[in-house]
N, C-alpha and C positions, 0 to 999 in steps of 0.2 A: 503493500499499500504505499502510496504516496501520503504528501502533505493536504490534498484535497479531499482522501478518502479518509483520512486521520481527523479531516476536521468534522467531517460529517458523523464519524462513530462517537468522537467529542458530544458532539450535539445530542446525538441518539441517548449517549449516557446521560447526559445532564437531563434530559427529559423523563429518562427512566427514572431517575433519583426522585426527580420533582412528584412523578406519579406513585412511587412508592410509599412517599411520603402522606401522599393525598390517600391512599387506599387504606392504609393505617390508620391516620385520622379520623376520616369517616367510616371506618370499621366494615370497608365493602367486601364482598366475599371473594374478590380474586385474589391471587397470589402470583407474584412475577415470577417466585421459584429462584429469584437471582438476584446476587448482591450487586448492584454496579457501583458500589463507593471504591473497592479497590483499582477497578479498572480506570474510573473516571482519576483517580490518585496519580496513577501512571501519564495521563494525558495532561493533566491540569495544569503543570507548570511552562506547557508549552503553547497554551491556548489562549487567544486575545479575541476582541471583536472581530479583528480580521482573518481568524483563521488560525492553523495550525503554522508554528514554527520553533523548530528548536531552540530551546532556550539556552544563553550561554553556558547557565550552569552546568549542563548537563556533559560539557568536556572543556578543560581548561585552554586545550589546542585550539577549539570553536571560538573562544572568548578573543584568544591571540590573534588568531586569522582574520577575526570580524575587525580587531581594532586595527590591524595593520592593513585592512581593505578599507577601511572607512578613511584612517589617515591618509592614503596614498591618492582615494578619490577625491577627497578634498584638496591636495596639492594640483591633483591634474585638473580638475575644475578651474580653480583659481587661475594656473597658468594658462590653459584656454581661453578663461574670459579675458586675461591679459592680451594674448593674440589677437584673439576676435576685434580687442577695442581698437588695436593698433590699426588692423585692416579698415577698421571704419573711419579712423583718422584719416589714411592713404585715400580711399574710394569715396567716401561720401555716403558710402551705404550703410544703413544701421546694423548695428554688430549682430542682430538676432539671426538676419538673414543668412548667416554665414553656417548655419547650424546645415543648411539644404543647398545644392547648388544655384549659381548664381546664372540666370539665363539672360542672354542680351540678344536682342534683335539684330540681324547680320546687316540691316541698313543702317543701323548706329554702329558706323566703322571707327567715329573718334572713341566713343566708349569701348569697345571692343579693342583697339589698340591701346587705350589706356591701362584697362584692367590687364592686357599682356606684359605691362611691365611692371606691376605689383610683385612685390617678392611676398611669398606666401600664397599666392593663388595659381593655378595649374590650368589650362586650357585642356577639355578631359573630350571634348566633344564639338564640331564643327559642320555647318551644313548650309546651302544656301538659304535657309532661312533663321537659322540662329547661333549662336557660339555659347558653349556651355563652361563655367570655371568651377573649381573648386576649390577648397581652403586646402592647403598645406602646411601644416605646424612645423616648426623646426622640431629638430631631433630630439631635445630636450624634452619638449611634450608628448610625441611621439613613444620617447622611453616610459615616461610616467603613465602613459596611457598604456603599456605593454605590462607594466608592471603592476598596476591595479586590477587588469584582466587575469593576470596569472594568480592574483591574491583573492580575487572574488573566485575564481577557480577552484581554489584551494578550501573554500568555504564551504562551497557548493559539494566538494567531494566530502568533507568532513559531516556536512548537515546530512548527505545522502547515508551515509556510513550510522549515524546516528538514529535516523528514520526507520532505517532498516531493522534496528536493536528496540526500537520503541516499538514498530508493529509485532515484533516477535515476541516481545512481551505479553504484546496485549490476544494473541493468537488464542490463547487455552479460553479465555473467556468467550469467545465467539458466538461457542452453542449457546450457551447461557445468554446471549444478547438476541440471539435469534429466537430463541424460545419466549424471553421477556416480550419481546417484539410482537409477538403473535398474542400475548395476553392483552398489550398495549391497544393492538387493533379491535380486539374482541370487546374490551372497554371503549375506545371510541366507538366502535357500530352501536354498541346498546345505549351509551348516552346520546348519540346522535338520533337514535329511535326514538327514545323517550322525550327527545326535545321536540322532535316532530310531530308525536303523538299529542303532546301537551300544546303546541303553539296551533294545531288543527284539529283538535277536539276528538282525536281517536279514542277506543275504546279497549280495553283488556279483554281478549276472548276467553269463553268457556269453552272447555274441552266435554262433550257428552256425546250421547248416542244419536241425537238427533241436530237437524239444521234450522238456526232460526236466526232470522236478520233483521235489525229496526234501522230503519235510516240509514243502509247502506250505501256509498256512492263509489263511482269510480271515477278517480279525481281527472283523468285525462278525458273523458267523453264528457264529465262534468264542465270544464273549460269552454270544450269546443260547443256544448248546448247555450250557457251561457253568453258566451261572444256570440254566438247568432241572434240573441236577443230574446230567446226560448226560456221557459221556467224549467230546471231539471228536477225531476221526480224521483227522488230517493226511493231504494228498494227495501222493501218488508215483504217478507216471506217467511214462510214455515213449511218444511218437509220432514215428515214424522215417518217415511218409508224409504225404502231402497231404491224406488222409481216416483220420478214424478214427470208429468206430461203438463207443457205451457202451450195452450192454444190463442191464438188471438189472430186479428187482419194483418197484413202485410202494413209495414208503417208503423205496427204497433207495440215497439219494444221489446220484441221476442230475443231478438239478438244480442241487443244491450245488456240483458236482463240476465243472459248466460254468460257474457263477458265480464259482468260485474259480479257474479257470483265464482267466478275462476279468477278475478283478481282479487277477491276478498281474500278465497281459501289458499291461496299461494303466499298471500302477506303474514297469514295467521301461521302458515309452514315455515316461513322464511324468521320467525321469531317476532315478527311485527306485530303492532298494534294495528288492526284494520279502521279504514275510514267509514265509520259506522257509531249510531248510538248505542249498540249492543251487538253481539254475535256469540253465538252458540255453536259450535261445529264438532265434527268429529276428526280424526288425522288419516290422511291416505299416502300410499304407497306411492303413487302415480297420478298424474293427471293425463287428460287425454280430450282434445276438441276435434269432432267430427262434424264438419259442416260442408255447405255446397262450395264447389271450388271452383275455379275456371279451369278448361281443359287443359292439359298437359299435353303439350305437341311432343316435347322431347323426349316423355315415356310412352306416348302412345295410348294414353289413358284419357277416357271421358270424365267428368266429374263422379260420374257414378262410379266408375273403376278406381278413381281416387279414393273416393269414401271407404270403400270395401277395403282398399289397402290400409288406409288409418284405422278403421274398426279392427282389422287382421292384428295387426300392431298392439290396439289399445287390449284386446281380448287375451294377447298372449303375456302383457305385464303384469308384475304382482298386485296382488290384492290386501289389502282393498285400494280400491282406485274411485277415483272422480271421473265421469265420462258425461261428458257436455255434447250432446247432438243438435246441430243446428239443421231443420227441415231436412232429416234424414231420407236419402232415397227420393228427392222430390223430382230427379232427372229421370226415373222410368216410371213405368206403368203405376196407377194407383192401387190397381189390385196386388200388384207384386211388391212395391213399396211397403203397403199395408202388412202384406203377410210377413216380410223381411223383420219389420218394426215388431210385428207382435210374437216374433220367433225371437227378438232379441231380448224383448222385456222378459220373456219366461225364461231363457236360458240366465240372463243377470241377475235375477229377482233370487234364484237359487245361492247367490254369491255372497260377498258382504261389502258391496261397493254400495257407491252412489250415482244413479245414473239419472241425467234431464236431458228431457226431449223436448223441444219448441217444435213447434208444425201446427196442420191443421187437421189431424186425423184426429177427428171428435171421437170415433169409437173406441179409442184407445181411454177415453176418460170414465167408460164403463167399468174397466178392469176392477177388481175389486181389492188388486194390493197395489194400486197406483195411486198416487197423490195428484189430483187434476186440479190445476190452475188457470187462470186466464186473466192474460192483460187487460186491463180495463175497457178498451174500445173507445169508439168516438161519442164526444159529449155533442148531441143534436143540438141541444139550445145554445151551447156556446159556438157551435161553427155558424148557425143561423145570424147570430150578433157579426160575426169576424167576416162571414161573407160578403158584406155590404162594402168590407175596406178592402179586402182581400180577392185574390184569384182562388178559383176553387179549391187547387191543389196546396195552396198555403194556407189557406184556412182549415182544412183538414188536417193538415199537419199541427196545426195551433191547436187544433181542438181535440188532439188525442189524450185520454187518460190513460197514462202509463203505470197505474197502480195494479198491482199484482194481488188477485183474491181467489179465494175457491171458485171452481165452477158451477153454478146453478146446472142442476141436470135438463133442465129445457133451453138453456142457453146456447146459441148459434155464434158464428163470427159475425163480422160488418162488411165482409166482401158485395154483397147486393148491393147495400146502403151506400157504399163508398161508390160503388160502379154509378148509380143513381145520382149523387151529387155533383160527380165529374163530368155528368151530363150524358148519359146512355140514352137512347129512347126508353120513355116509359113502357112501352111494347113488351121491350126487351126484358127489361128488369122485372116487371108483374109477371112475365112468362118465369124466367128463374123462382121469383118467389113461388110461385105454385108447384113449380117439379120440388122445390126443396121441400114443400108439405109432401109431396108422393113420396120421395125417398124416405 
């Protein structure tokens, strides 16, 4: 390790020392398992605000070499200053400019010829455009520079030797430092999670055998909704069985409900407080999302094919698992999609997992071992008010009731109602209503 690395280690050791004092004084449950003070004692004499530098006390030869280098550097700088002052008097050029080459336009022949006559300046380059001159100190100044450079080189060699010895002395402590840093990272993450939870009003989850969420929020979706000017509706839901079916029209919020549910569960299992007023849930060994997807030309699979591949992976994963299915099998025929979903419910019910279906298969809600839920639907009274101010589609979006509630036995979806509000001919929507009563 060099000075940069040792400076970083010194900063880490100081931080660990402070952290150890806090853990002890606050009686927190973490233990560093490492005493940073002995290692810090090795580095402290060489640490300053500017970083790591081997202290003079480390080696008498180093002190002597530094004194000699400083003395020679002072002598050299003084002699160089005198030399440049003399050049300035001879040329009329400020002395500080001789630290770099003096460039003269070739058209200024008078100045060029004059500088060529000045002792202590040498011409180093000439072209049709310019002539460049460089200072050439006398032998006494050049010798001082050489002696100064040699002394500084000796200082660097001794510093490198001492730096290596200090690094070697620190080596046995590195395993302890690494383990202590892992503890520090855990403390930092836990405190960050606590501050985050307090700032935004998150809750401490309860681990049980059922799932119940009150005022659950998906923070990213909430920000998008509120930025658009709409009201965000937090999630209230209770699921007491292994399988739940969530019904509702398109635009009704089923996908958002599934995403919010998965988002909150993942936060709980990461050891974080979820953004909710309260949350009771159980723990799962795996999480899976199976939903409608764009066709994959790379794999040559349709949306249904991709869903089946994802479902296959989910069924082979450890239990208990959380499986969220968004309109599963919607890209195949209604009869086959219903048959696949019924079979999947039968198989999953025998396990110890939580499966939540979102879609339009109302016949699933009548199954005895299924929790049947519905996303509220459209508020017609609110729609009639908003339709006077907005387009039909926008008025419908703003009139949707996104609350989740138990499904009533005779409750249907809003598909025909939405079709009517969006302007489909009355004859068509009336016939659809008639056919629905027959089905």
